[in-house]
C-alpha positions as CSV (number, residue, x, y, z in Angstrom):
1,M,0.2,0.1,0.1
2,T,1.3,3.4,-1.3
3,L,1.2,6.7,1.1
4,Q,-2.2,7.5,1.8
5,T,-4.0,11.2,0.2
6,T,-5.4,11.4,3.3
7,E,-8.5,14.7,4.1
8,F,-6.7,16.0,6.3
9,F,-3.7,15.7,4.7
10,R,-5.4,17.7,1.7
11,T,-7.1,20.2,3.5
12,H,-4.3,20.9,6.6
13,L,-1.2,19.6,5.1
14,A,-1.2,19.6,1.5
15,P,-0.2,23.8,0.8
16,L,2.4,23.3,3.7
17,Y,3.7,20.5,1.5
18,R,3.7,21.4,-2.1
19,Q,6.4,24.3,-0.5
20,L,8.2,22.4,1.2
21,L,9.5,19.9,-1.8
22,T,10.4,23.3,-3.8
23,H,12.4,24.9,-1.0
24,P,16.2,25.3,-1.7
25,I,17.3,23.4,1.7
26,T,15.1,20.5,1.0
27,K,16.2,20.3,-2.2
28,N,19.9,20.1,-1.3
29,Y,19.7,17.9,1.9
30,L,16.6,15.8,1.6
31,S,16.0,14.9,-2.1
32,G,17.3,11.5,-1.4
33,T,20.0,12.2,-3.4
34,A,23.1,10.1,-3.3
35,I,22.0,8.2,-0.2
36,R,24.1,4.5,0.4
37,Y,21.7,1.7,1.6
38,D,23.3,-1.7,3.0
39,G,25.8,-0.5,0.6
40,K,24.0,-0.2,-2.5
41,V,23.0,3.4,-4.2
42,L,19.6,4.1,-4.6
43,V,17.7,5.1,-7.0
44,D,14.0,7.4,-7.4
45,A,12.8,3.9,-8.6
46,D,13.2,1.5,-5.9
47,R,10.5,0.8,-3.5
48,F,10.6,-0.3,0.5
49,T,7.8,-2.4,1.7
50,F,6.6,-2.3,5.6
51,P,4.4,-3.3,7.4
52,F,1.9,-0.4,7.2
53,C,3.0,1.3,3.7
54,T,5.2,1.0,1.0
55,L,8.4,3.7,0.3
56,S,9.9,5.8,-2.6
57,T,13.4,6.7,-2.3
58,L,12.3,9.8,-1.8
59,E,9.3,8.7,0.8
60,L,11.4,6.7,2.6
61,A,14.5,10.3,3.1
62,H,11.8,12.0,4.4
63,L,10.4,9.5,7.0
64,F,13.3,8.9,8.4
65,S,15.7,12.0,7.8
66,I,18.2,10.6,5.6
67,F,20.7,13.5,4.3
68,N,21.7,13.3,0.6
69,S,24.9,11.3,0.1
70,S,24.4,9.7,3.5
71,R,25.1,5.8,4.6
72,V,23.1,4.6,6.1
73,H,22.1,0.7,8.2
74,V,18.6,-1.0,9.3
75,Q,18.6,-3.0,11.6
76,A,15.8,-5.0,14.1
77,Q,16.0,-3.8,17.6
78,H,15.0,-6.6,20.3
79,S,14.7,-4.8,23.8
80,H,15.1,-1.5,25.2
81,N,18.2,0.3,24.7
82,A,19.9,2.5,27.3
83,D,18.0,5.6,25.9
84,E,14.7,4.5,26.3
85,A,13.8,3.2,22.5
86,P,11.8,1.2,22.2
87,P,12.6,-1.9,20.5
88,G,11.8,-1.8,16.0
89,L,13.4,-1.6,13.4
90,Y,15.7,0.9,13.1
91,V,17.2,3.8,10.9
92,T,21.2,4.4,11.4
93,V,22.3,7.5,9.2
94,I,25.5,8.9,8.8
95,N,26.6,11.5,7.0
96,T,29.9,13.5,8.2
97,K,28.9,17.1,6.4
98,A,25.0,17.1,7.9
99,I,25.1,15.2,11.5
100,Q,27.7,16.3,14.2
101,V,30.6,14.0,14.8
102,P,30.7,11.4,15.9
103,H,27.5,11.1,16.5
104,K,25.0,9.5,14.5
105,N,21.2,10.0,13.6
106,R,18.9,7.4,14.4
107,S,14.8,6.8,14.5
108,G,12.5,4.3,13.5
109,I,9.4,2.0,14.3
110,F,7.8,0.8,16.5
111,V,4.3,-1.3,18.0
112,E,3.1,-0.4,21.2
113,E,-0.4,-2.1,22.8
114,T,-2.4,0.7,24.1
115,E,-4.6,0.7,26.8
116,T,-7.4,-1.0,25.0
117,V,-6.6,-4.2,24.7
118,G,-5.2,-6.6,21.5
119,L,-5.3,-2.6,20.4
120,F,-1.9,-1.7,18.6
121,I,-0.4,1.1,17.3
122,D,2.4,1.9,15.3
123,G,4.8,4.8,15.6
124,L,8.1,6.5,15.1
125,H,10.5,6.7,17.7
126,I,13.2,9.3,17.1
127,D,16.3,7.7,18.9
128,H,18.9,10.0,18.1
129,F,18.8,13.3,16.3
130,F,22.4,15.3,16.3
131,L,22.8,18.0,13.0
132,N,26.6,20.3,12.5
133,K,25.1,23.8,13.0
134,Y,28.3,25.6,11.6
135,L,27.8,23.4,8.5
136,T,23.8,23.2,7.5
137,P,21.0,26.4,7.6
138,P,19.2,26.7,10.8
139,M,15.8,25.8,9.1
140,L,17.2,22.1,8.7
141,G,16.2,20.4,11.4
142,T,12.5,22.4,11.2
143,I,12.5,21.7,7.4
144,A,13.5,17.8,8.4
145,F,10.8,17.1,11.4
146,T,7.7,18.2,9.0
147,L,8.5,16.4,6.3
148,C,9.1,14.0,8.3
149,A,5.4,13.8,10.4
150,M,3.8,14.6,6.8
151,T,4.8,11.2,5.7
152,A,4.1,9.3,9.0
153,H,0.6,10.6,8.7
154,R,0.2,9.6,5.5
155,A,1.9,6.5,6.1
156,G,-1.3,6.0,9.2
157,L,1.2,6.1,11.9
158,K,-0.5,7.1,15.1
159,T,2.9,9.4,17.1
160,I,6.6,10.4,16.6
161,S,8.3,10.0,20.1
162,L,11.7,10.8,21.4
163,I,13.3,11.4,24.8
164,A,13.9,16.0,24.5
165,A,17.1,15.9,26.1
166,G,19.1,18.7,28.3
167,G,17.1,21.5,30.9
168,K,17.2,21.9,34.2
169,G,19.5,19.5,36.4
170,F,20.4,17.6,33.1
171,N,23.8,18.2,30.5
172,R,23.0,21.8,29.5
173,R,24.1,21.5,26.1
174,H,22.1,19.8,24.8
175,V,18.7,21.4,24.0
176,G,16.1,19.4,23.3
177,F,13.8,20.0,25.7
178,K,13.4,23.3,24.5
179,V,13.1,22.6,21.0
180,W,10.9,20.0,20.3
181,P,7.6,21.5,21.9
182,K,8.2,24.1,19.4
183,L,7.7,22.4,17.1
184,G,4.4,20.5,18.6
185,F,5.7,17.9,21.4
186,D,4.0,17.6,24.4
187,A,4.3,15.3,27.6
188,N,2.9,15.3,30.9
189,L,4.1,17.6,33.8
190,L,6.0,15.5,36.2
191,P,4.6,15.6,39.8
192,D,4.3,19.0,42.0
193,E,6.9,20.3,39.0
194,V,4.6,23.0,39.4
195,K,2.9,22.9,42.8
196,A,4.6,25.9,44.3
197,I,4.5,28.6,40.7
198,A,1.3,29.9,41.1
199,H,0.3,31.2,37.7
200,L,0.9,27.6,36.5
201,Q,-0.5,25.2,39.2
202,S,-3.6,24.8,37.2
203,C,-0.9,23.5,34.4
204,R,-1.2,19.6,33.0
205,T,1.1,19.4,30.0
206,V,4.3,21.6,28.6
207,Q,2.6,22.8,26.2
208,D,-0.3,23.9,28.6
209,V,2.6,25.9,30.6
210,L,4.2,27.3,27.0
211,Q,1.1,28.9,26.4
212,R,1.6,30.7,30.1
213,D,4.7,31.7,30.7
214,P,7.6,30.1,27.5
215,A,10.4,32.0,29.6
216,W,9.4,29.5,32.8
217,W,10.1,26.6,30.8
218,E,13.2,27.5,29.6
219,T,14.4,27.7,32.7
220,N,13.0,25.2,34.8
221,G,12.3,22.7,32.1
222,S,13.5,19.8,31.7
223,Q,14.2,16.3,30.0
224,R,11.1,13.8,29.5
225,L,10.0,11.3,27.3
226,M,7.8,14.0,24.9
227,T,5.2,13.0,22.0
228,F,3.9,14.6,18.6
229,D,0.5,13.6,17.7
230,L,0.1,12.6,14.1
231,N,-3.6,12.1,15.0
232,A,-6.2,13.6,11.6
233,V,-7.8,16.0,14.1
234,P,-6.4,19.2,14.3
235,G,-5.0,19.6,17.6
236,T,-2.1,20.1,19.6
237,S,0.7,18.9,17.8
238,W,-0.6,19.9,14.1
239,Q,-1.3,23.2,15.2
240,K,1.5,24.2,17.1
241,L,3.8,22.4,14.2
242,L,1.9,24.3,11.3
243,P,2.4,28.4,11.8
244,Y,6.2,27.7,12.9
245,V,7.0,25.9,10.1
246,R,5.0,28.7,7.7
247,A,6.6,31.4,10.0
248,K,10.4,30.5,9.8
249,A,10.9,28.8,6.3
250,N,10.8,32.4,5.4
251,F,8.9,31.2,2.0
252,G,8.6,34.5,0.1
253,A,12.6,35.5,0.1
254,N,12.8,31.7,-1.7
255,H,10.2,31.2,-3.6
256,G,10.1,35.0,-5.0
């Protein structure tokens, strides 16, 4: 089965998707060019079959944020790793120009049982995502994730998860706890996390705090598992991501 063109995609995502496909950053970094997949150089006609759908080379590059001229390795993971990544099929991306050395980016497909007995959902987990900020344009990460989320939605996946790293009590060099919520990721607050903060006591999630006092989160927020809801009903995740990308991608300057 190829990617779906859902009603939500047509009404909410397609115009921005078309703009992103012609954006210079997409053309230079995410056009599915010169990707070596387990030793084979991919071409446009290649297809990749997953339990949920079949992907083209370009769709594979977008779902797993595979930058042009990357080497890619695919491997099954059978248990949770040290970084809490769930069991699944993981794609490791090696690119010394786009990715901060010595890191390798890694994301994978997992299946999770829901609270409803016998019901399972397919999701994408981003295990590692690093960019070389000295060699890549500032919007690369945002555009890469937006294309990832749009492709994941069309593939029928339900969530994207990751550890949003850094913040209070964690490695201050990591800024994921600040960056990922701007792209629509959310998580519950920790017990009593805002108990002593009068104007935040009614907040239940990270996005609740960001709506009320983003400066507080910048200073006091911390690392945790966060998720992006890919469901078609435009909820907090898409409502946060889409305006952010439109404002930041500077389409006017790039498209005349």
